[in-house]
C-alpha positions in Angstrom: -254.1 288.1 23.7 -256.4 289.3 20.8 -255.5 288.4 17.2 -256.2 290.2 14.2 -257.9 289.3 10.8 -258.2 291.8 8.5 -255.7 295.0 7.7 -254.6 297.3 9.9 -257.3 300.4 8.6 -260.1 298.4 9.0 -258.8 297.6 12.7 -258.4 300.8 13.6 -261.5 302.5 11.8 -263.6 300.1 14.0 -261.4 300.0 17.3 -262.8 301.6 20.5 -259.2 302.2 21.7 -257.9 304.3 18.7 -258.0 307.4 18.3 -261.6 309.2 17.8 -261.1 312.2 16.8 -262.0 311.4 13.4 -258.3 312.0 12.1 -256.8 309.5 10.7 -253.2 309.2 8.4 -253.4 306.4 5.4 -250.1 304.9 4.3 -249.3 302.9 1.1 -247.1 300.0 1.2 -243.7 300.5 2.0 -244.2 303.9 3.8 -241.8 304.4 6.2 -243.1 305.6 9.6 -240.5 307.1 12.1 -242.0 307.4 16.2 -240.1 309.1 18.0 -240.8 309.6 21.5 -242.7 312.4 23.3 -239.7 313.4 25.6 -237.3 313.3 22.8 -237.2 316.7 21.3 -234.9 318.7 18.3 -234.5 322.0 18.8 -231.9 322.5 16.7 -231.6 322.5 13.0 -231.4 318.6 11.6 -231.3 319.3 8.6 -227.7 317.3 6.3 -224.6 319.5 6.8 -222.5 318.9 3.6 -218.6 318.9 3.9 -217.0 318.7 0.4 -214.1 317.2 -0.7 -212.5 317.7 -4.2 -210.0 315.3 -6.0 -206.7 315.3 -5.2 -204.2 316.2 -7.8 -202.1 312.9 -7.4 -205.9 311.5 -8.6 -206.3 313.5 -11.5 -202.8 313.6 -12.5 -202.7 309.6 -12.2 -206.3 308.5 -13.1 -207.1 311.3 -15.6 -209.8 311.5 -13.5 -211.3 313.1 -10.5 -214.1 312.0 -7.2 -216.0 314.3 -5.7 -217.3 313.6 -2.1 -220.3 314.9 -0.6 -220.2 313.9 3.2 -223.9 314.9 5.2 -223.8 315.3 8.7 -226.5 315.4 11.3 -229.6 314.9 10.0 -232.5 313.2 11.2 -234.6 311.4 10.0 -232.6 309.5 8.5 -234.7 309.3 4.8 -231.9 311.4 2.4 -231.8 311.1 -1.3 -228.7 311.7 -3.3 -228.0 312.7 -6.7 -225.7 314.2 -8.8 -225.7 316.7 -11.9 -223.4 318.9 -14.3 -223.6 322.7 -13.0 -226.7 323.0 -16.1 -228.0 319.8 -16.9 -230.5 317.7 -15.5 -229.6 314.4 -16.5 -228.5 312.6 -13.2 -225.7 311.2 -13.0 -223.6 307.7 -12.0 -223.1 308.2 -9.0 -221.7 306.0 -5.9 -223.4 306.6 -2.0 -222.6 304.5 1.3 -225.1 302.8 3.5 -227.1 305.8 6.1 -225.1 306.0 9.4 -225.8 306.9 12.5 -224.6 308.6 14.7 -225.9 309.3 18.7 -229.5 311.0 17.8 -228.3 311.7 14.4 -227.2 310.1 11.0 -224.9 310.4 8.4 -224.1 309.6 4.5 -221.4 309.7 2.3 -222.2 310.4 -1.8 -218.9 310.3 -4.3 -218.9 311.2 -8.1 -215.4 310.2 -10.4 -215.5 312.4 -12.8 -213.4 311.1 -16.4 -210.9 313.2 -18.1 -213.2 314.7 -20.7 -216.3 316.6 -18.2 -213.3 317.7 -15.6 -213.5 321.3 -16.9 -217.1 320.8 -15.7 -218.6 322.4 -12.8 -220.9 319.5 -10.5 -223.6 319.5 -7.9 -224.5 317.3 -5.3 -228.4 317.7 -4.7 -229.8 316.1 -1.7 -233.7 315.9 -0.6 -234.8 315.2 2.4 -237.6 316.4 5.3 -235.8 318.9 7.2 -234.2 321.1 4.3 -234.7 324.6 4.7 -238.0 325.7 3.4 -238.7 322.6 1.9 -236.8 322.7 -1.3 -233.8 320.5 -2.2 -230.3 321.4 -1.0 -227.4 321.9 -4.1 -224.1 322.3 -2.9 -221.5 323.1 -5.7 -218.6 321.3 -7.2 -216.5 323.6 -8.9 -214.7 322.1 -12.2 -211.8 320.1 -11.4 -209.5 322.2 -13.1 -210.6 325.5 -11.5 -210.7 323.5 -8.0 -207.0 322.2 -7.9 -205.0 324.3 -5.7 -200.7 324.4 -5.9 -199.4 324.4 -2.4 -195.3 324.8 -1.7 -195.4 324.0 1.9 -192.2 323.6 4.3 -193.1 320.9 6.1 -192.9 317.0 3.9 -195.6 315.8 6.7 -197.9 318.5 5.5 -197.4 318.1 2.5 -198.6 314.5 2.0 -201.6 315.4 4.2 -203.1 318.3 1.6 -201.7 316.3 -1.6 -204.1 313.6 -1.0 -207.3 315.8 0.3 -208.9 318.7 0.1 -212.0 319.5 1.9 -214.1 321.6 3.0 -217.1 322.0 5.4 -220.3 324.7 4.2 -222.2 326.2 7.0 
């Protein structure tokens, strides 16, 4: 078995089995390269599909905070960056996110922002950077101010009341 010595780029430049068309791609340290098998085809839109969850009235009343959650699904590849800002600000806010998880042939991720009482009257946005976003632009998902976004439901059935009291969600298509 042959041993390689030196850098991989030196090996490919001198290797008779490498692409001789003159086309080459140089990657810096830390670059992630994803190779998709030739028989694997993604004909569908594989940009992140967001579903948003607004804070419950129980959270805002009891804890005087509100948590926005942004669930991103059905995207490929798994390289994604999510951050939060107030609507009219460029300051990135402290937020949390889960691990990127594989689901069949695509990925999902969630991120959340906990808003203190003093910022509940402000609108916020979840910003998603992904290579398959339409037009190559960052995807911005707007969240209403917690004070405006809260709804009161009058329900006849107590089990439904518990479902709606704890979480509000909206799927964005």
